mmCIF entry with sequence, helices, sheets and N, C-alpha, C, O atoms, coordinates in Angstrom:
data_MODEL
# 
_entry.id   MODEL 
# 
_entity.id                         1 
_entity.type                       polymer 
_entity.pdbx_number_of_molecules   1 
# 
_entity_poly.entity_id                      1 
_entity_poly.type                           'polypeptide(L)' 
_entity_poly.nstd_linkage                   no 
_entity_poly.nstd_monomer                   no 
_entity_poly.pdbx_seq_one_letter_code       
;(UNK)(UNK)(UNK)(UNK)(UNK)(UNK)(UNK)(UNK)(UNK)(UNK)(UNK)(UNK)(UNK)(UNK)(UNK)(UNK)
(UNK)(UNK)(UNK)(UNK)(UNK)(UNK)(UNK)(UNK)(UNK)(UNK)(UNK)(UNK)(UNK)(UNK)(UNK)(UNK)
(UNK)(UNK)(UNK)(UNK)(UNK)(UNK)(UNK)(UNK)(UNK)(UNK)(UNK)(UNK)(UNK)(UNK)(UNK)(UNK)
(UNK)(UNK)(UNK)
;
_entity_poly.pdbx_seq_one_letter_code_can   XXXXXXXXXXXXXXXXXXXXXXXXXXXXXXXXXXXXXXXXXXXXXXXXXXX 
_entity_poly.pdbx_strand_id                 A 
# 
loop_
_entity_poly_seq.entity_id 
_entity_poly_seq.num 
_entity_poly_seq.mon_id 
_entity_poly_seq.hetero 
1 1  UNK n 
1 2  UNK n 
1 3  UNK n 
1 4  UNK n 
1 5  UNK n 
1 6  UNK n 
1 7  UNK n 
1 8  UNK n 
1 9  UNK n 
1 10 UNK n 
1 11 UNK n 
1 12 UNK n 
1 13 UNK n 
1 14 UNK n 
1 15 UNK n 
1 16 UNK n 
1 17 UNK n 
1 18 UNK n 
1 19 UNK n 
1 20 UNK n 
1 21 UNK n 
1 22 UNK n 
1 23 UNK n 
1 24 UNK n 
1 25 UNK n 
1 26 UNK n 
1 27 UNK n 
1 28 UNK n 
1 29 UNK n 
1 30 UNK n 
1 31 UNK n 
1 32 UNK n 
1 33 UNK n 
1 34 UNK n 
1 35 UNK n 
1 36 UNK n 
1 37 UNK n 
1 38 UNK n 
1 39 UNK n 
1 40 UNK n 
1 41 UNK n 
1 42 UNK n 
1 43 UNK n 
1 44 UNK n 
1 45 UNK n 
1 46 UNK n 
1 47 UNK n 
1 48 UNK n 
1 49 UNK n 
1 50 UNK n 
1 51 UNK n 
# 
_struct_asym.id          A 
_struct_asym.entity_id   1 
# 
loop_
_struct_conf.conf_type_id 
_struct_conf.id 
_struct_conf.pdbx_PDB_helix_id 
_struct_conf.beg_label_comp_id 
_struct_conf.beg_label_asym_id 
_struct_conf.beg_label_seq_id 
_struct_conf.pdbx_beg_PDB_ins_code 
_struct_conf.end_label_comp_id 
_struct_conf.end_label_asym_id 
_struct_conf.end_label_seq_id 
_struct_conf.pdbx_end_PDB_ins_code 
_struct_conf.beg_auth_comp_id 
_struct_conf.beg_auth_asym_id 
_struct_conf.beg_auth_seq_id 
_struct_conf.end_auth_comp_id 
_struct_conf.end_auth_asym_id 
_struct_conf.end_auth_seq_id 
_struct_conf.pdbx_PDB_helix_class 
_struct_conf.details 
_struct_conf.pdbx_PDB_helix_length 
HELX_P HELX_P1 AA1 UNK A 3  ? UNK A 11 ? UNK A 3  UNK A 11 1 ? 9  
HELX_P HELX_P2 AA2 UNK A 13 ? UNK A 16 ? UNK A 13 UNK A 16 1 ? 4  
HELX_P HELX_P3 AA3 UNK A 18 ? UNK A 20 ? UNK A 18 UNK A 20 5 ? 3  
HELX_P HELX_P4 AA4 UNK A 22 ? UNK A 34 ? UNK A 22 UNK A 34 1 ? 13 
HELX_P HELX_P5 AA5 UNK A 36 ? UNK A 49 ? UNK A 36 UNK A 49 1 ? 14 
# 
_struct_conf_type.id          HELX_P 
_struct_conf_type.criteria    ? 
_struct_conf_type.reference   ? 
# 
loop_
_atom_site.group_PDB 
_atom_site.id 
_atom_site.type_symbol 
_atom_site.label_atom_id 
_atom_site.label_alt_id 
_atom_site.label_comp_id 
_atom_site.label_asym_id 
_atom_site.label_entity_id 
_atom_site.label_seq_id 
_atom_site.pdbx_PDB_ins_code 
_atom_site.Cartn_x 
_atom_site.Cartn_y 
_atom_site.Cartn_z 
_atom_site.occupancy 
_atom_site.B_iso_or_equiv 
_atom_site.pdbx_formal_charge 
_atom_site.auth_seq_id 
_atom_site.auth_comp_id 
_atom_site.auth_asym_id 
_atom_site.auth_atom_id 
_atom_site.pdbx_PDB_model_num 
ATOM 1   N N  . UNK A 1 1  ? -104.488 -35.133 -145.212 1.00 0.00 ? 1  UNK A N  1 
ATOM 2   C CA . UNK A 1 1  ? -103.410 -35.957 -145.793 1.00 0.00 ? 1  UNK A CA 1 
ATOM 3   C C  . UNK A 1 1  ? -103.454 -37.307 -145.091 1.00 0.00 ? 1  UNK A C  1 
ATOM 4   O O  . UNK A 1 1  ? -103.502 -37.402 -143.865 1.00 0.00 ? 1  UNK A O  1 
ATOM 5   N N  . UNK A 1 2  ? -103.435 -38.373 -145.944 1.00 0.00 ? 2  UNK A N  1 
ATOM 6   C CA . UNK A 1 2  ? -103.541 -39.644 -145.475 1.00 0.00 ? 2  UNK A CA 1 
ATOM 7   C C  . UNK A 1 2  ? -102.283 -40.276 -145.019 1.00 0.00 ? 2  UNK A C  1 
ATOM 8   O O  . UNK A 1 2  ? -101.240 -39.706 -145.339 1.00 0.00 ? 2  UNK A O  1 
ATOM 9   N N  . UNK A 1 3  ? -102.216 -41.363 -144.322 1.00 0.00 ? 3  UNK A N  1 
ATOM 10  C CA . UNK A 1 3  ? -101.098 -42.073 -143.920 1.00 0.00 ? 3  UNK A CA 1 
ATOM 11  C C  . UNK A 1 3  ? -100.292 -42.498 -145.123 1.00 0.00 ? 3  UNK A C  1 
ATOM 12  O O  . UNK A 1 3  ? -99.066  -42.390 -145.105 1.00 0.00 ? 3  UNK A O  1 
ATOM 13  N N  . UNK A 1 4  ? -100.967 -42.997 -146.215 1.00 0.00 ? 4  UNK A N  1 
ATOM 14  C CA . UNK A 1 4  ? -100.363 -43.443 -147.448 1.00 0.00 ? 4  UNK A CA 1 
ATOM 15  C C  . UNK A 1 4  ? -99.552  -42.336 -147.954 1.00 0.00 ? 4  UNK A C  1 
ATOM 16  O O  . UNK A 1 4  ? -98.357  -42.516 -148.186 1.00 0.00 ? 4  UNK A O  1 
ATOM 17  N N  . UNK A 1 5  ? -100.129 -41.175 -148.147 1.00 0.00 ? 5  UNK A N  1 
ATOM 18  C CA . UNK A 1 5  ? -99.375  -40.024 -148.660 1.00 0.00 ? 5  UNK A CA 1 
ATOM 19  C C  . UNK A 1 5  ? -98.107  -39.689 -147.921 1.00 0.00 ? 5  UNK A C  1 
ATOM 20  O O  . UNK A 1 5  ? -97.067  -39.390 -148.507 1.00 0.00 ? 5  UNK A O  1 
ATOM 21  N N  . UNK A 1 6  ? -98.235  -39.752 -146.552 1.00 0.00 ? 6  UNK A N  1 
ATOM 22  C CA . UNK A 1 6  ? -97.049  -39.403 -145.768 1.00 0.00 ? 6  UNK A CA 1 
ATOM 23  C C  . UNK A 1 6  ? -95.965  -40.449 -146.060 1.00 0.00 ? 6  UNK A C  1 
ATOM 24  O O  . UNK A 1 6  ? -94.795  -40.094 -146.199 1.00 0.00 ? 6  UNK A O  1 
ATOM 25  N N  . UNK A 1 7  ? -96.320  -41.671 -146.151 1.00 0.00 ? 7  UNK A N  1 
ATOM 26  C CA . UNK A 1 7  ? -95.408  -42.756 -146.470 1.00 0.00 ? 7  UNK A CA 1 
ATOM 27  C C  . UNK A 1 7  ? -94.723  -42.591 -147.778 1.00 0.00 ? 7  UNK A C  1 
ATOM 28  O O  . UNK A 1 7  ? -93.514  -42.797 -147.876 1.00 0.00 ? 7  UNK A O  1 
ATOM 29  N N  . UNK A 1 8  ? -95.483  -42.214 -148.824 1.00 0.00 ? 8  UNK A N  1 
ATOM 30  C CA . UNK A 1 8  ? -94.986  -41.956 -150.065 1.00 0.00 ? 8  UNK A CA 1 
ATOM 31  C C  . UNK A 1 8  ? -94.010  -40.717 -150.081 1.00 0.00 ? 8  UNK A C  1 
ATOM 32  O O  . UNK A 1 8  ? -92.965  -40.747 -150.732 1.00 0.00 ? 8  UNK A O  1 
ATOM 33  N N  . UNK A 1 9  ? -94.357  -39.745 -149.415 1.00 0.00 ? 9  UNK A N  1 
ATOM 34  C CA . UNK A 1 9  ? -93.433  -38.527 -149.232 1.00 0.00 ? 9  UNK A CA 1 
ATOM 35  C C  . UNK A 1 9  ? -92.167  -38.893 -148.613 1.00 0.00 ? 9  UNK A C  1 
ATOM 36  O O  . UNK A 1 9  ? -91.142  -38.331 -149.001 1.00 0.00 ? 9  UNK A O  1 
ATOM 37  N N  . UNK A 1 10 ? -92.124  -39.777 -147.690 1.00 0.00 ? 10 UNK A N  1 
ATOM 38  C CA . UNK A 1 10 ? -90.855  -40.227 -147.059 1.00 0.00 ? 10 UNK A CA 1 
ATOM 39  C C  . UNK A 1 10 ? -90.057  -41.120 -147.952 1.00 0.00 ? 10 UNK A C  1 
ATOM 40  O O  . UNK A 1 10 ? -88.832  -41.016 -147.999 1.00 0.00 ? 10 UNK A O  1 
ATOM 41  N N  . UNK A 1 11 ? -90.765  -42.059 -148.712 1.00 0.00 ? 11 UNK A N  1 
ATOM 42  C CA . UNK A 1 11 ? -90.097  -42.958 -149.486 1.00 0.00 ? 11 UNK A CA 1 
ATOM 43  C C  . UNK A 1 11 ? -89.628  -42.286 -150.884 1.00 0.00 ? 11 UNK A C  1 
ATOM 44  O O  . UNK A 1 11 ? -88.460  -42.357 -151.267 1.00 0.00 ? 11 UNK A O  1 
ATOM 45  N N  . UNK A 1 12 ? -90.570  -41.681 -151.553 1.00 0.00 ? 12 UNK A N  1 
ATOM 46  C CA . UNK A 1 12 ? -90.279  -41.130 -152.812 1.00 0.00 ? 12 UNK A CA 1 
ATOM 47  C C  . UNK A 1 12 ? -91.120  -39.894 -153.013 1.00 0.00 ? 12 UNK A C  1 
ATOM 48  O O  . UNK A 1 12 ? -92.257  -40.045 -153.459 1.00 0.00 ? 12 UNK A O  1 
ATOM 49  N N  . UNK A 1 13 ? -90.683  -38.711 -152.733 1.00 0.00 ? 13 UNK A N  1 
ATOM 50  C CA . UNK A 1 13 ? -91.518  -37.498 -152.717 1.00 0.00 ? 13 UNK A CA 1 
ATOM 51  C C  . UNK A 1 13 ? -92.249  -37.273 -154.040 1.00 0.00 ? 13 UNK A C  1 
ATOM 52  O O  . UNK A 1 13 ? -93.450  -37.008 -153.991 1.00 0.00 ? 13 UNK A O  1 
ATOM 53  N N  . UNK A 1 14 ? -91.595  -37.360 -155.273 1.00 0.00 ? 14 UNK A N  1 
ATOM 54  C CA . UNK A 1 14 ? -92.397  -37.045 -156.509 1.00 0.00 ? 14 UNK A CA 1 
ATOM 55  C C  . UNK A 1 14 ? -93.599  -37.925 -156.698 1.00 0.00 ? 14 UNK A C  1 
ATOM 56  O O  . UNK A 1 14 ? -94.563  -37.466 -157.310 1.00 0.00 ? 14 UNK A O  1 
ATOM 57  N N  . UNK A 1 15 ? -93.627  -39.150 -156.225 1.00 0.00 ? 15 UNK A N  1 
ATOM 58  C CA . UNK A 1 15 ? -94.731  -40.075 -156.419 1.00 0.00 ? 15 UNK A CA 1 
ATOM 59  C C  . UNK A 1 15 ? -95.870  -39.619 -155.621 1.00 0.00 ? 15 UNK A C  1 
ATOM 60  O O  . UNK A 1 15 ? -97.016  -39.803 -156.032 1.00 0.00 ? 15 UNK A O  1 
ATOM 61  N N  . UNK A 1 16 ? -95.615  -38.993 -154.426 1.00 0.00 ? 16 UNK A N  1 
ATOM 62  C CA . UNK A 1 16 ? -96.734  -38.526 -153.615 1.00 0.00 ? 16 UNK A CA 1 
ATOM 63  C C  . UNK A 1 16 ? -97.443  -37.345 -154.188 1.00 0.00 ? 16 UNK A C  1 
ATOM 64  O O  . UNK A 1 16 ? -98.605  -37.143 -153.833 1.00 0.00 ? 16 UNK A O  1 
ATOM 65  N N  . UNK A 1 17 ? -96.853  -36.531 -155.053 1.00 0.00 ? 17 UNK A N  1 
ATOM 66  C CA . UNK A 1 17 ? -97.515  -35.378 -155.661 1.00 0.00 ? 17 UNK A CA 1 
ATOM 67  C C  . UNK A 1 17 ? -97.877  -35.673 -157.110 1.00 0.00 ? 17 UNK A C  1 
ATOM 68  O O  . UNK A 1 17 ? -97.936  -34.726 -157.894 1.00 0.00 ? 17 UNK A O  1 
ATOM 69  N N  . UNK A 1 18 ? -98.121  -36.899 -157.522 1.00 0.00 ? 18 UNK A N  1 
ATOM 70  C CA . UNK A 1 18 ? -98.357  -37.300 -158.878 1.00 0.00 ? 18 UNK A CA 1 
ATOM 71  C C  . UNK A 1 18 ? -99.653  -36.757 -159.272 1.00 0.00 ? 18 UNK A C  1 
ATOM 72  O O  . UNK A 1 18 ? -99.772  -36.301 -160.409 1.00 0.00 ? 18 UNK A O  1 
ATOM 73  N N  . UNK A 1 19 ? -100.685 -36.755 -158.421 1.00 0.00 ? 19 UNK A N  1 
ATOM 74  C CA . UNK A 1 19 ? -101.955 -36.245 -158.824 1.00 0.00 ? 19 UNK A CA 1 
ATOM 75  C C  . UNK A 1 19 ? -102.112 -34.732 -158.759 1.00 0.00 ? 19 UNK A C  1 
ATOM 76  O O  . UNK A 1 19 ? -103.160 -34.203 -159.129 1.00 0.00 ? 19 UNK A O  1 
ATOM 77  N N  . UNK A 1 20 ? -101.097 -34.041 -158.301 1.00 0.00 ? 20 UNK A N  1 
ATOM 78  C CA . UNK A 1 20 ? -101.236 -32.482 -158.188 1.00 0.00 ? 20 UNK A CA 1 
ATOM 79  C C  . UNK A 1 20 ? -100.957 -31.738 -159.428 1.00 0.00 ? 20 UNK A C  1 
ATOM 80  O O  . UNK A 1 20 ? -101.259 -30.547 -159.492 1.00 0.00 ? 20 UNK A O  1 
ATOM 81  N N  . UNK A 1 21 ? -100.375 -32.380 -160.467 1.00 0.00 ? 21 UNK A N  1 
ATOM 82  C CA . UNK A 1 21 ? -100.070 -31.696 -161.811 1.00 0.00 ? 21 UNK A CA 1 
ATOM 83  C C  . UNK A 1 21 ? -98.684  -31.785 -162.057 1.00 0.00 ? 21 UNK A C  1 
ATOM 84  O O  . UNK A 1 21 ? -97.911  -32.177 -161.183 1.00 0.00 ? 21 UNK A O  1 
ATOM 85  N N  . UNK A 1 22 ? -98.277  -31.418 -163.294 1.00 0.00 ? 22 UNK A N  1 
ATOM 86  C CA . UNK A 1 22 ? -96.913  -31.563 -163.793 1.00 0.00 ? 22 UNK A CA 1 
ATOM 87  C C  . UNK A 1 22 ? -95.872  -30.704 -163.178 1.00 0.00 ? 22 UNK A C  1 
ATOM 88  O O  . UNK A 1 22 ? -94.721  -31.089 -162.972 1.00 0.00 ? 22 UNK A O  1 
ATOM 89  N N  . UNK A 1 23 ? -96.379  -29.387 -162.863 1.00 0.00 ? 23 UNK A N  1 
ATOM 90  C CA . UNK A 1 23 ? -95.483  -28.371 -162.251 1.00 0.00 ? 23 UNK A CA 1 
ATOM 91  C C  . UNK A 1 23 ? -95.023  -28.918 -161.012 1.00 0.00 ? 23 UNK A C  1 
ATOM 92  O O  . UNK A 1 23 ? -93.812  -28.932 -160.795 1.00 0.00 ? 23 UNK A O  1 
ATOM 93  N N  . UNK A 1 24 ? -95.905  -29.412 -160.095 1.00 0.00 ? 24 UNK A N  1 
ATOM 94  C CA . UNK A 1 24 ? -95.549  -29.981 -158.784 1.00 0.00 ? 24 UNK A CA 1 
ATOM 95  C C  . UNK A 1 24 ? -94.576  -31.053 -158.890 1.00 0.00 ? 24 UNK A C  1 
ATOM 96  O O  . UNK A 1 24 ? -93.623  -31.125 -158.114 1.00 0.00 ? 24 UNK A O  1 
ATOM 97  N N  . UNK A 1 25 ? -94.784  -31.898 -159.834 1.00 0.00 ? 25 UNK A N  1 
ATOM 98  C CA . UNK A 1 25 ? -93.901  -33.113 -159.985 1.00 0.00 ? 25 UNK A CA 1 
ATOM 99  C C  . UNK A 1 25 ? -92.529  -32.655 -160.390 1.00 0.00 ? 25 UNK A C  1 
ATOM 100 O O  . UNK A 1 25 ? -91.549  -33.180 -159.862 1.00 0.00 ? 25 UNK A O  1 
ATOM 101 N N  . UNK A 1 26 ? -92.399  -31.755 -161.252 1.00 0.00 ? 26 UNK A N  1 
ATOM 102 C CA . UNK A 1 26 ? -91.100  -31.221 -161.706 1.00 0.00 ? 26 UNK A CA 1 
ATOM 103 C C  . UNK A 1 26 ? -90.360  -30.508 -160.541 1.00 0.00 ? 26 UNK A C  1 
ATOM 104 O O  . UNK A 1 26 ? -89.152  -30.665 -160.367 1.00 0.00 ? 26 UNK A O  1 
ATOM 105 N N  . UNK A 1 27 ? -91.108  -29.743 -159.775 1.00 0.00 ? 27 UNK A N  1 
ATOM 106 C CA . UNK A 1 27 ? -90.425  -28.964 -158.648 1.00 0.00 ? 27 UNK A CA 1 
ATOM 107 C C  . UNK A 1 27 ? -89.914  -29.930 -157.655 1.00 0.00 ? 27 UNK A C  1 
ATOM 108 O O  . UNK A 1 27 ? -88.777  -29.852 -157.191 1.00 0.00 ? 27 UNK A O  1 
ATOM 109 N N  . UNK A 1 28 ? -90.834  -30.912 -157.313 1.00 0.00 ? 28 UNK A N  1 
ATOM 110 C CA . UNK A 1 28 ? -90.423  -31.846 -156.224 1.00 0.00 ? 28 UNK A CA 1 
ATOM 111 C C  . UNK A 1 28 ? -89.250  -32.820 -156.720 1.00 0.00 ? 28 UNK A C  1 
ATOM 112 O O  . UNK A 1 28 ? -88.364  -33.192 -155.950 1.00 0.00 ? 28 UNK A O  1 
ATOM 113 N N  . UNK A 1 29 ? -89.313  -33.188 -158.013 1.00 0.00 ? 29 UNK A N  1 
ATOM 114 C CA . UNK A 1 29 ? -88.254  -33.971 -158.488 1.00 0.00 ? 29 UNK A CA 1 
ATOM 115 C C  . UNK A 1 29 ? -86.975  -33.274 -158.515 1.00 0.00 ? 29 UNK A C  1 
ATOM 116 O O  . UNK A 1 29 ? -85.938  -33.849 -158.186 1.00 0.00 ? 29 UNK A O  1 
ATOM 117 N N  . UNK A 1 30 ? -87.006  -32.002 -158.912 1.00 0.00 ? 30 UNK A N  1 
ATOM 118 C CA . UNK A 1 30 ? -85.643  -31.215 -158.958 1.00 0.00 ? 30 UNK A CA 1 
ATOM 119 C C  . UNK A 1 30 ? -85.156  -31.024 -157.498 1.00 0.00 ? 30 UNK A C  1 
ATOM 120 O O  . UNK A 1 30 ? -83.972  -31.196 -157.205 1.00 0.00 ? 30 UNK A O  1 
ATOM 121 N N  . UNK A 1 31 ? -86.043  -30.684 -156.636 1.00 0.00 ? 31 UNK A N  1 
ATOM 122 C CA . UNK A 1 31 ? -85.556  -30.513 -155.150 1.00 0.00 ? 31 UNK A CA 1 
ATOM 123 C C  . UNK A 1 31 ? -85.175  -31.908 -154.526 1.00 0.00 ? 31 UNK A C  1 
ATOM 124 O O  . UNK A 1 31 ? -84.329  -31.933 -153.632 1.00 0.00 ? 31 UNK A O  1 
ATOM 125 N N  . UNK A 1 32 ? -85.726  -32.983 -154.932 1.00 0.00 ? 32 UNK A N  1 
ATOM 126 C CA . UNK A 1 32 ? -85.380  -34.275 -154.416 1.00 0.00 ? 32 UNK A CA 1 
ATOM 127 C C  . UNK A 1 32 ? -83.890  -34.711 -154.929 1.00 0.00 ? 32 UNK A C  1 
ATOM 128 O O  . UNK A 1 32 ? -83.083  -35.346 -154.251 1.00 0.00 ? 32 UNK A O  1 
ATOM 129 N N  . UNK A 1 33 ? -83.681  -34.229 -156.305 1.00 0.00 ? 33 UNK A N  1 
ATOM 130 C CA . UNK A 1 33 ? -82.368  -34.461 -156.767 1.00 0.00 ? 33 UNK A CA 1 
ATOM 131 C C  . UNK A 1 33 ? -81.205  -33.568 -156.130 1.00 0.00 ? 33 UNK A C  1 
ATOM 132 O O  . UNK A 1 33 ? -80.029  -33.930 -156.097 1.00 0.00 ? 33 UNK A O  1 
ATOM 133 N N  . UNK A 1 34 ? -81.625  -32.499 -155.687 1.00 0.00 ? 34 UNK A N  1 
ATOM 134 C CA . UNK A 1 34 ? -80.702  -31.573 -154.822 1.00 0.00 ? 34 UNK A CA 1 
ATOM 135 C C  . UNK A 1 34 ? -80.496  -32.119 -153.540 1.00 0.00 ? 34 UNK A C  1 
ATOM 136 O O  . UNK A 1 34 ? -79.418  -31.921 -152.981 1.00 0.00 ? 34 UNK A O  1 
ATOM 137 N N  . UNK A 1 35 ? -81.404  -32.797 -152.983 1.00 0.00 ? 35 UNK A N  1 
ATOM 138 C CA . UNK A 1 35 ? -81.356  -33.437 -151.662 1.00 0.00 ? 35 UNK A CA 1 
ATOM 139 C C  . UNK A 1 35 ? -82.681  -33.923 -151.175 1.00 0.00 ? 35 UNK A C  1 
ATOM 140 O O  . UNK A 1 35 ? -83.711  -33.304 -151.441 1.00 0.00 ? 35 UNK A O  1 
ATOM 141 N N  . UNK A 1 36 ? -82.675  -35.033 -150.457 1.00 0.00 ? 36 UNK A N  1 
ATOM 142 C CA . UNK A 1 36 ? -83.801  -35.665 -150.066 1.00 0.00 ? 36 UNK A CA 1 
ATOM 143 C C  . UNK A 1 36 ? -84.773  -34.773 -149.224 1.00 0.00 ? 36 UNK A C  1 
ATOM 144 O O  . UNK A 1 36 ? -85.982  -34.701 -149.447 1.00 0.00 ? 36 UNK A O  1 
ATOM 145 N N  . UNK A 1 37 ? -84.130  -34.120 -148.259 1.00 0.00 ? 37 UNK A N  1 
ATOM 146 C CA . UNK A 1 37 ? -84.917  -33.302 -147.271 1.00 0.00 ? 37 UNK A CA 1 
ATOM 147 C C  . UNK A 1 37 ? -85.698  -32.126 -148.058 1.00 0.00 ? 37 UNK A C  1 
ATOM 148 O O  . UNK A 1 37 ? -86.881  -31.932 -147.781 1.00 0.00 ? 37 UNK A O  1 
ATOM 149 N N  . UNK A 1 38 ? -85.092  -31.389 -148.976 1.00 0.00 ? 38 UNK A N  1 
ATOM 150 C CA . UNK A 1 38 ? -85.912  -30.321 -149.624 1.00 0.00 ? 38 UNK A CA 1 
ATOM 151 C C  . UNK A 1 38 ? -87.005  -30.884 -150.447 1.00 0.00 ? 38 UNK A C  1 
ATOM 152 O O  . UNK A 1 38 ? -88.030  -30.220 -150.597 1.00 0.00 ? 38 UNK A O  1 
ATOM 153 N N  . UNK A 1 39 ? -86.877  -32.054 -150.997 1.00 0.00 ? 39 UNK A N  1 
ATOM 154 C CA . UNK A 1 39 ? -87.864  -32.728 -151.778 1.00 0.00 ? 39 UNK A CA 1 
ATOM 155 C C  . UNK A 1 39 ? -89.028  -33.150 -150.851 1.00 0.00 ? 39 UNK A C  1 
ATOM 156 O O  . UNK A 1 39 ? -90.190  -33.050 -151.246 1.00 0.00 ? 39 UNK A O  1 
ATOM 157 N N  . UNK A 1 40 ? -88.739  -33.600 -149.677 1.00 0.00 ? 40 UNK A N  1 
ATOM 158 C CA . UNK A 1 40 ? -89.813  -34.130 -148.656 1.00 0.00 ? 40 UNK A CA 1 
ATOM 159 C C  . UNK A 1 40 ? -90.466  -32.889 -148.207 1.00 0.00 ? 40 UNK A C  1 
ATOM 160 O O  . UNK A 1 40 ? -91.695  -32.931 -148.140 1.00 0.00 ? 40 UNK A O  1 
ATOM 161 N N  . UNK A 1 41 ? -89.849  -31.748 -147.875 1.00 0.00 ? 41 UNK A N  1 
ATOM 162 C CA . UNK A 1 41 ? -90.516  -30.574 -147.310 1.00 0.00 ? 41 UNK A CA 1 
ATOM 163 C C  . UNK A 1 41 ? -91.426  -30.016 -148.429 1.00 0.00 ? 41 UNK A C  1 
ATOM 164 O O  . UNK A 1 41 ? -92.581  -29.703 -148.141 1.00 0.00 ? 41 UNK A O  1 
ATOM 165 N N  . UNK A 1 42 ? -90.978  -29.879 -149.651 1.00 0.00 ? 42 UNK A N  1 
ATOM 166 C CA . UNK A 1 42 ? -91.793  -29.404 -150.789 1.00 0.00 ? 42 UNK A CA 1 
ATOM 167 C C  . UNK A 1 42 ? -92.955  -30.268 -151.005 1.00 0.00 ? 42 UNK A C  1 
ATOM 168 O O  . UNK A 1 42 ? -94.035  -29.713 -151.207 1.00 0.00 ? 42 UNK A O  1 
ATOM 169 N N  . UNK A 1 43 ? -92.893  -31.536 -150.992 1.00 0.00 ? 43 UNK A N  1 
ATOM 170 C CA . UNK A 1 43 ? -94.021  -32.485 -151.160 1.00 0.00 ? 43 UNK A CA 1 
ATOM 171 C C  . UNK A 1 43 ? -95.006  -32.302 -150.018 1.00 0.00 ? 43 UNK A C  1 
ATOM 172 O O  . UNK A 1 43 ? -96.214  -32.321 -150.257 1.00 0.00 ? 43 UNK A O  1 
ATOM 173 N N  . UNK A 1 44 ? -94.535  -32.122 -148.770 1.00 0.00 ? 44 UNK A N  1 
ATOM 174 C CA . UNK A 1 44 ? -95.467  -31.971 -147.729 1.00 0.00 ? 44 UNK A CA 1 
ATOM 175 C C  . UNK A 1 44 ? -96.147  -30.668 -147.860 1.00 0.00 ? 44 UNK A C  1 
ATOM 176 O O  . UNK A 1 44 ? -97.345  -30.582 -147.587 1.00 0.00 ? 44 UNK A O  1 
ATOM 177 N N  . UNK A 1 45 ? -95.446  -29.621 -148.270 1.00 0.00 ? 45 UNK A N  1 
ATOM 178 C CA . UNK A 1 45 ? -96.083  -28.282 -148.452 1.00 0.00 ? 45 UNK A CA 1 
ATOM 179 C C  . UNK A 1 45 ? -97.233  -28.369 -149.463 1.00 0.00 ? 45 UNK A C  1 
ATOM 180 O O  . UNK A 1 45 ? -98.324  -27.855 -149.216 1.00 0.00 ? 45 UNK A O  1 
ATOM 181 N N  . UNK A 1 46 ? -96.977  -29.029 -150.610 1.00 0.00 ? 46 UNK A N  1 
ATOM 182 C CA . UNK A 1 46 ? -97.879  -29.095 -151.669 1.00 0.00 ? 46 UNK A CA 1 
ATOM 183 C C  . UNK A 1 46 ? -99.098  -29.945 -151.323 1.00 0.00 ? 46 UNK A C  1 
ATOM 184 O O  . UNK A 1 46 ? -100.216 -29.640 -151.738 1.00 0.00 ? 46 UNK A O  1 
ATOM 185 N N  . UNK A 1 47 ? -98.866  -31.036 -150.543 1.00 0.00 ? 47 UNK A N  1 
ATOM 186 C CA . UNK A 1 47 ? -99.952  -31.911 -150.117 1.00 0.00 ? 47 UNK A CA 1 
ATOM 187 C C  . UNK A 1 47 ? -100.830 -31.172 -149.162 1.00 0.00 ? 47 UNK A C  1 
ATOM 188 O O  . UNK A 1 47 ? -102.053 -31.311 -149.197 1.00 0.00 ? 47 UNK A O  1 
ATOM 189 N N  . UNK A 1 48 ? -100.221 -30.381 -148.301 1.00 0.00 ? 48 UNK A N  1 
ATOM 190 C CA . UNK A 1 48 ? -101.068 -29.602 -147.301 1.00 0.00 ? 48 UNK A CA 1 
ATOM 191 C C  . UNK A 1 48 ? -101.783 -28.445 -147.865 1.00 0.00 ? 48 UNK A C  1 
ATOM 192 O O  . UNK A 1 48 ? -102.872 -28.092 -147.414 1.00 0.00 ? 48 UNK A O  1 
ATOM 193 N N  . UNK A 1 49 ? -101.144 -27.795 -148.927 1.00 0.00 ? 49 UNK A N  1 
ATOM 194 C CA . UNK A 1 49 ? -101.772 -26.626 -149.484 1.00 0.00 ? 49 UNK A CA 1 
ATOM 195 C C  . UNK A 1 49 ? -103.117 -26.867 -150.054 1.00 0.00 ? 49 UNK A C  1 
ATOM 196 O O  . UNK A 1 49 ? -103.940 -25.959 -149.941 1.00 0.00 ? 49 UNK A O  1 
ATOM 197 N N  . UNK A 1 50 ? -103.468 -28.008 -150.675 1.00 0.00 ? 50 UNK A N  1 
ATOM 198 C CA . UNK A 1 50 ? -104.625 -28.132 -151.428 1.00 0.00 ? 50 UNK A CA 1 
ATOM 199 C C  . UNK A 1 50 ? -105.741 -28.805 -150.492 1.00 0.00 ? 50 UNK A C  1 
ATOM 200 O O  . UNK A 1 50 ? -106.679 -29.417 -151.003 1.00 0.00 ? 50 UNK A O  1 
ATOM 201 N N  . UNK A 1 51 ? -105.615 -28.680 -149.205 1.00 0.00 ? 51 UNK A N  1 
ATOM 202 C CA . UNK A 1 51 ? -106.609 -29.285 -148.334 1.00 0.00 ? 51 UNK A CA 1 
ATOM 203 C C  . UNK A 1 51 ? -107.682 -28.227 -147.955 1.00 0.00 ? 51 UNK A C  1 
ATOM 204 O O  . UNK A 1 51 ? -108.619 -28.535 -147.219 1.00 0.00 ? 51 UNK A O  1 
# 
């Protein structure tokens, strides 16, 4: 995971998972709407999962 991805996760989580597919974007967007912290955690998990 690059530093740019970490910054995107902190600033706007759905943008960080843009290249991971539509399902990931929807999940992270919904969790971000529920609260910023769940969206960030989900985005970090998704980004670390594919490495």
